[in-house]
C-alpha positions as CSV (number, residue, x, y, z in Angstrom):
1,M,5.3,-3.6,16.7
2,P,2.2,-3.1,18.5
3,D,-0.3,-0.6,17.5
4,G,-1.9,-0.8,20.8
5,S,-4.4,-3.6,20.4
6,E,-4.1,-6.9,21.7
7,H,-5.2,-8.1,19.0
8,I,-3.7,-6.6,15.6
9,S,0.5,-6.5,15.3
10,V,2.4,-4.1,13.2
11,R,5.5,-5.8,11.7
12,V,8.5,-4.6,9.8
13,A,10.5,-6.4,7.1
14,E,13.4,-5.4,5.7
15,R,13.0,-6.8,2.4
16,I,9.8,-7.6,0.4
17,A,11.1,-11.4,-0.2
18,A,10.6,-11.9,3.4
19,I,6.8,-11.8,2.8
20,G,5.0,-14.3,1.1
21,G,4.0,-12.8,-2.8
22,V,0.6,-15.0,-2.2
23,E,0.0,-13.1,1.6
24,W,1.4,-9.0,-0.1
25,D,-0.4,-9.9,-3.3
26,A,-3.9,-11.0,-1.5
27,C,-3.8,-7.3,0.4
28,A,-3.2,-5.1,-2.5
29,G,-5.4,-6.9,-5.0
30,G,-4.8,-7.5,-8.7
31,D,-5.7,-4.5,-10.5
32,D,-2.3,-2.1,-10.0
33,P,0.8,-4.0,-11.3
34,F,2.8,-1.1,-9.5
35,L,1.8,-2.6,-6.1
36,S,2.5,-6.0,-6.7
37,H,4.9,-8.3,-4.8
38,A,6.6,-9.2,-8.0
39,F,7.4,-5.3,-9.4
40,L,8.3,-4.2,-5.9
41,G,10.5,-7.1,-5.7
42,A,12.3,-6.7,-9.4
43,L,13.5,-3.1,-7.4
44,E,14.9,-5.2,-4.9
45,E,16.8,-7.8,-6.3
46,A,18.0,-5.5,-9.4
47,G,19.0,-3.3,-6.6
48,C,17.5,-0.6,-7.7
49,V,15.5,-0.5,-4.6
50,S,18.6,-0.3,-1.8
51,A,20.4,1.1,1.1
52,E,23.1,2.1,-1.2
53,S,20.4,4.0,-3.5
54,G,18.6,5.8,-0.5
55,W,16.0,3.5,-0.9
56,L,15.8,1.4,2.4
57,P,13.5,-1.1,2.7
58,R,11.5,-1.1,5.6
59,H,7.7,-2.6,4.9
60,L,5.1,-2.9,7.3
61,T,2.9,-5.9,7.3
62,V,-0.2,-6.1,9.8
63,E,-1.2,-9.6,11.3
64,G,-4.7,-10.6,12.7
65,P,-5.3,-12.5,15.8
66,D,-4.3,-16.2,13.7
67,G,-1.0,-14.8,12.9
68,G,-2.3,-14.0,9.2
69,V,-1.0,-11.2,6.9
70,I,-4.4,-8.7,6.8
71,A,-2.7,-5.0,5.4
72,V,0.8,-4.2,4.0
73,A,2.6,-1.2,3.6
74,P,5.8,-0.4,0.6
75,L,8.1,1.6,2.7
76,Y,11.3,3.1,2.6
77,V,14.1,4.7,5.0
78,K,15.1,7.8,2.6
79,G,18.6,9.6,2.9
80,H,17.5,11.9,-0.1
81,S,13.9,13.4,-2.1
82,Q,15.0,11.7,-5.5
83,G,12.7,9.4,-7.1
84,E,9.7,10.5,-5.4
85,Y,7.5,13.1,-7.6
86,V,6.1,14.7,-5.0
87,F,9.0,17.7,-4.3
88,D,9.9,18.5,-0.7
89,W,13.1,19.2,-1.3
90,S,12.3,23.3,-0.1
91,W,10.9,21.8,3.1
92,A,14.3,20.1,3.3
93,D,16.2,23.3,2.7
94,A,14.2,25.4,5.1
95,Y,14.9,22.7,7.4
96,E,18.3,22.2,8.0
97,R,19.4,25.9,7.3
98,A,17.4,26.6,10.8
99,G,19.1,23.6,12.5
100,G,16.8,21.0,12.0
101,R,18.0,17.5,10.6
102,Y,14.9,16.5,7.4
103,Y,16.5,13.2,6.1
104,P,16.1,10.3,7.0
105,K,12.5,10.0,6.4
106,L,9.9,7.5,6.1
107,Q,8.0,7.3,2.4
108,C,5.8,5.3,1.6
109,A,5.1,4.9,-1.9
110,V,6.2,3.0,-5.2
111,P,9.5,4.1,-5.9
112,F,10.5,5.8,-9.1
113,T,6.6,5.7,-9.7
114,P,4.0,8.7,-9.5
115,V,0.9,6.0,-10.5
116,P,-2.0,7.3,-8.2
117,G,-3.3,3.8,-5.6
118,R,-3.6,2.2,-2.6
119,R,-0.6,2.6,-0.4
120,L,-1.9,1.2,2.9
121,L,-2.8,-2.0,1.7
122,A,-5.4,-3.5,3.9
123,K,-6.9,-7.2,2.6
124,A,-11.0,-6.1,1.5
125,G,-13.3,-7.2,4.8
126,P,-14.7,-6.3,7.7
127,G,-11.4,-5.4,9.4
128,A,-10.2,-3.5,6.4
129,A,-10.3,0.0,8.2
130,A,-8.9,-1.0,11.3
131,A,-5.6,-2.5,10.1
132,E,-5.6,0.3,7.6
133,A,-5.5,2.1,11.2
134,A,-2.7,-0.1,12.4
135,L,-0.2,1.0,9.3
136,A,-1.0,4.6,9.7
137,A,-0.1,4.0,13.4
138,G,2.5,1.5,12.5
139,L,4.0,5.2,10.5
140,E,3.7,7.2,12.6
141,E,5.3,5.2,15.7
142,L,8.2,4.6,13.6
143,A,8.8,8.3,12.8
144,E,8.8,8.4,16.6
145,R,11.0,6.1,17.9
146,H,13.8,6.3,15.4
147,G,13.8,10.2,15.8
148,L,12.9,11.3,12.2
149,S,11.6,14.8,11.1
150,S,8.6,13.7,8.8
151,A,6.8,10.6,7.1
152,H,5.1,10.9,3.9
153,V,2.8,8.9,1.9
154,T,2.5,10.2,-2.0
155,F,0.3,9.5,-4.8
156,L,-2.8,7.8,-2.8
157,P,-6.7,8.3,-3.3
158,E,-8.4,11.2,-2.0
159,E,-10.6,9.0,0.5
160,Q,-7.1,7.5,2.1
161,A,-5.5,11.5,2.5
162,A,-9.0,12.2,4.1
163,R,-8.1,8.9,6.9
164,L,-4.7,10.2,7.5
165,K,-5.9,13.7,7.5
166,K,-8.4,13.1,10.9
167,R,-5.2,11.7,12.2
168,G,-3.4,15.0,12.0
169,W,-1.7,14.7,8.7
170,L,-1.3,17.5,6.2
171,V,-2.6,17.0,3.3
172,R,-1.0,18.0,-0.1
173,H,-2.4,18.3,-3.9
174,G,-1.2,17.8,-7.6
175,M,-2.3,17.1,-10.9
176,Q,-1.3,14.6,-13.8
177,Y,-3.1,14.6,-17.0
178,H,-5.0,11.3,-17.9
179,W,-6.7,10.0,-21.1
180,R,-10.4,8.7,-20.4
181,N,-11.6,5.8,-22.8
182,R,-15.2,7.0,-23.7
183,G,-16.0,4.4,-25.5
184,Y,-14.0,4.9,-28.9
185,R,-14.3,2.2,-31.4
186,D,-10.8,2.7,-32.1
187,F,-8.5,6.1,-33.0
188,D,-10.5,7.8,-35.9
189,E,-13.3,8.1,-33.9
190,F,-11.3,9.5,-31.0
191,L,-10.2,12.5,-33.3
192,G,-14.1,12.6,-34.2
193,A,-14.5,13.9,-30.8
194,L,-12.0,16.8,-30.9
195,M,-12.4,20.2,-32.4
196,S,-11.8,20.4,-36.2
197,R,-8.6,22.3,-35.5
198,K,-6.9,19.8,-33.0
199,R,-8.2,16.6,-35.0
200,K,-5.7,17.9,-38.0
201,S,-3.1,18.8,-35.7
202,I,-2.9,15.4,-34.2
203,A,-3.2,13.5,-37.5
204,R,-0.6,15.8,-39.2
205,E,1.6,14.7,-36.2
206,R,1.0,11.1,-36.5
207,R,1.8,11.3,-40.5
208,R,5.0,13.1,-39.9
209,V,6.5,10.7,-37.7
210,A,5.0,8.0,-40.8
211,D,6.4,9.1,-43.4
212,A,9.8,9.5,-42.0
213,G,9.7,5.9,-42.5
214,I,9.1,5.0,-38.9
215,R,6.9,2.3,-37.7
216,T,5.9,2.2,-34.0
217,P,4.8,-1.9,-33.0
218,I,3.5,-2.4,-29.8
219,L,5.2,-5.8,-27.8
220,C,3.7,-7.6,-24.6
221,G,5.6,-9.9,-22.1
222,A,7.4,-12.6,-23.9
223,D,7.3,-11.0,-27.1
224,I,10.3,-8.2,-25.6
225,K,13.3,-9.8,-26.7
226,A,17.3,-9.2,-25.1
227,H,17.9,-6.9,-27.6
228,H,14.6,-4.5,-27.2
229,W,15.5,-4.5,-23.5
230,D,19.6,-3.7,-24.6
231,A,18.5,-0.8,-27.0
232,F,15.8,0.7,-24.8
233,H,17.9,0.6,-21.3
234,R,20.3,2.5,-23.6
235,F,17.8,5.3,-24.9
236,Y,16.6,5.4,-21.2
237,V,20.3,6.2,-19.5
238,D,21.1,8.9,-22.5
239,T,17.6,10.3,-22.3
240,Y,18.2,10.9,-18.8
241,D,22.1,11.7,-18.6
242,R,21.2,14.7,-21.4
243,K,17.1,15.9,-19.3
244,W,17.0,14.5,-16.0
245,G,20.4,13.6,-14.5
246,Y,20.4,9.9,-12.5
247,P,18.7,7.0,-14.5
248,Y,17.0,5.1,-11.5
249,L,16.6,1.8,-13.0
250,N,19.2,-0.4,-14.3
251,R,19.3,-3.1,-17.6
252,E,18.4,-6.0,-15.4
253,F,15.6,-4.4,-13.7
254,F,14.3,-4.4,-17.8
255,E,14.4,-7.7,-18.2
256,L,13.4,-9.1,-14.6
257,L,9.7,-7.0,-15.4
258,T,9.2,-9.5,-18.3
259,E,9.9,-12.4,-16.1
260,R,7.6,-10.8,-13.5
261,L,5.3,-9.4,-14.8
262,G,5.0,-11.3,-18.7
263,E,2.1,-9.7,-20.6
264,R,1.6,-6.5,-18.3
265,V,4.6,-5.2,-19.9
266,V,3.6,-3.5,-23.1
267,L,6.7,-1.3,-25.0
268,V,5.7,0.8,-27.4
269,T,8.9,0.5,-30.3
270,A,10.0,2.5,-32.7
271,E,11.6,1.1,-35.8
272,R,13.6,2.8,-38.8
273,D,15.7,0.7,-41.5
274,G,15.0,-2.2,-39.4
275,R,16.8,-0.7,-36.4
276,M,15.3,0.3,-33.1
277,I,15.5,4.1,-32.0
278,A,13.8,5.1,-29.3
279,G,10.7,2.7,-27.1
280,A,7.9,3.7,-24.6
281,L,7.5,1.3,-21.5
282,N,4.2,1.4,-20.1
283,L,2.7,-1.7,-18.0
284,R,-1.3,-2.5,-18.3
285,G,-3.5,-2.5,-15.2
286,A,-7.2,-4.4,-15.3
287,N,-8.5,-0.4,-16.2
288,A,-5.8,1.6,-17.8
289,L,-2.0,1.6,-19.3
290,Y,0.2,3.5,-17.2
291,G,3.4,5.0,-19.4
292,R,6.4,4.9,-17.5
293,N,9.6,5.4,-19.2
294,W,11.0,6.6,-22.6
295,G,13.8,7.0,-24.9
296,A,15.4,7.7,-27.7
297,E,18.7,7.9,-29.6
298,G,18.4,10.9,-31.3
299,D,15.7,13.6,-31.6
300,Y,13.0,12.8,-34.2
301,R,10.4,15.3,-34.4
302,F,6.8,14.1,-33.2
303,L,7.9,10.8,-32.5
304,H,7.6,11.4,-28.7
305,F,3.6,12.1,-28.8
306,E,3.4,8.7,-30.9
307,A,5.3,6.8,-28.9
308,C,4.5,7.6,-25.7
309,Y,0.3,9.1,-26.1
310,Y,-1.1,8.0,-29.2
311,R,0.0,4.6,-28.6
312,A,-0.9,4.2,-25.7
313,I,-4.5,5.7,-26.4
314,D,-4.6,3.1,-29.8
315,F,-3.6,0.6,-26.9
316,A,-6.1,0.9,-24.5
317,I,-9.4,1.5,-27.4
318,E,-8.3,-2.3,-28.9
319,H,-7.9,-3.5,-25.1
320,G,-10.9,-2.2,-24.1
321,L,-9.4,-0.4,-21.1
322,E,-10.5,3.1,-19.5
323,R,-7.9,4.8,-19.5
324,V,-4.1,6.1,-20.0
325,E,-2.2,7.6,-16.9
326,A,1.0,9.2,-18.7
327,G,3.0,10.3,-15.5
328,T,3.9,13.6,-14.3
329,Q,4.0,17.3,-15.8
330,G,3.2,18.5,-19.7
331,P,0.9,20.3,-20.1
332,H,1.5,19.7,-23.4
333,K,-0.6,16.4,-23.1
334,V,-3.9,18.6,-22.4
335,Q,-4.0,19.3,-26.2
336,R,-3.7,15.6,-27.3
337,G,-6.6,14.8,-25.2
338,Y,-5.2,14.4,-22.2
339,E,-7.0,15.7,-19.1
340,P,-5.9,17.4,-15.7
341,V,-6.5,14.8,-12.2
342,R,-5.9,15.7,-9.3
343,T,-3.4,13.9,-7.1
344,F,-2.6,13.4,-3.8
345,S,-0.1,12.9,-0.6
346,A,0.0,12.3,3.3
347,H,2.6,14.3,5.0
348,L,3.2,13.7,8.7
349,I,5.1,16.8,9.9
350,R,6.8,15.8,13.5
351,D,8.3,19.2,14.3
352,P,5.6,22.1,14.9
353,G,8.4,24.3,14.1
354,L,8.5,23.1,10.1
355,R,4.9,21.6,10.1
356,G,3.5,25.5,10.4
357,P,5.4,26.8,7.5
358,V,4.6,23.4,5.9
359,A,1.3,23.9,6.3
360,D,1.0,27.4,4.7
361,F,3.1,26.2,1.4
362,I,0.2,23.6,1.0
363,R,-2.4,25.9,1.4
364,R,-1.3,28.3,-1.1
365,E,0.1,25.6,-3.2
366,S,-3.2,23.5,-2.9
367,R,-5.1,27.2,-4.1
368,Q,-2.4,27.6,-7.7
369,I,-3.3,24.2,-8.1
370,A,-6.7,24.7,-8.5
371,H,-6.7,27.7,-10.7
372,E,-4.5,25.6,-13.3
373,M,-6.3,22.5,-13.3
374,E,-9.4,25.4,-13.9
375,A,-7.4,26.7,-16.5
376,M,-6.3,23.6,-18.0
377,A,-9.8,22.2,-18.1
378,G,-11.0,24.9,-20.2
379,M,-8.0,24.1,-23.0
380,T,-9.0,20.6,-23.7
381,P,-9.0,20.2,-27.5
382,Y,-12.8,18.4,-27.2
383,R,-15.7,19.9,-29.0
384,R,-18.1,21.4,-26.2
385,D,-21.1,19.6,-27.8
386,E,-19.6,16.2,-27.4
387,E,-21.2,15.4,-23.8
């Protein structure tokens, strides 16, 4: 699929296995495990991402004059809006009530993963800007050629969002909560940076978990055995059944993670009386620990905070990581040292009759998020004399 240049061509791959892992990863870089060929391939191989799940792979590649791959983008044709974490259900409902057809749509994203990072993945070098622009043009042409209502690039960096905005895309803001490592030697030094009341509250929560006879060992890579995944998958499915609905990830996917990503897989386990009762799955990047999934066999007071937040901080400090990204939602994270961070998504709405109302919605929502971020920033537990 040409993008208008006689030297660069954009092609569509119906599965990531059709693109070489070395070529993909040379464009994606090695910092973010979710952008790796191994992670995205595991989702497809396990069947979590497929036409049946409503995530039809249509990955883009850009080839240079010599035929080599110089840019890629994880792209899917979506028949619904599940598993995206940037919610557009109201847009779809309004458009379809007005007689339009919102689905299918194009989604450039890491499935089921609200982790900010590059989405238009151009190999570093002097041709990177042109290659990224070719990916954007490819997205736009695919949407037009197939008569799709829209294309969406979610959880992308601000600078990529700004470049898409110049092409006429709408840019939407969101908010997450990240913990920042200020060079702490250990968890106690982190606590020392907090106001006294908050410091005592966190220490009390951790002590309550320990007093309940619960241990929380952290396992990485090959130390995670089949029985750990058996238990974790059971907890994960049960948690989704009780709280969020559809569990997107299957047992095979978790097994493939350790096969493909090795030591980058970090599983916080919770044990009592020699039995695993809960777990929190993380992936390790070059500079961050990314909290992904949680599950427990029951309701254990403060265990979610311990396994998902405090043990993640322990791990980040021990391994010199810059931050912990704990996923979407959860203002309660602020009281535990996680701070508000703005996120970005970009949306190409082809029908002017839908684009106008969506643009107005985004403007109003952005003002609301700005106010909320300001309020949350004032609620962090850090001592005001810290800086």
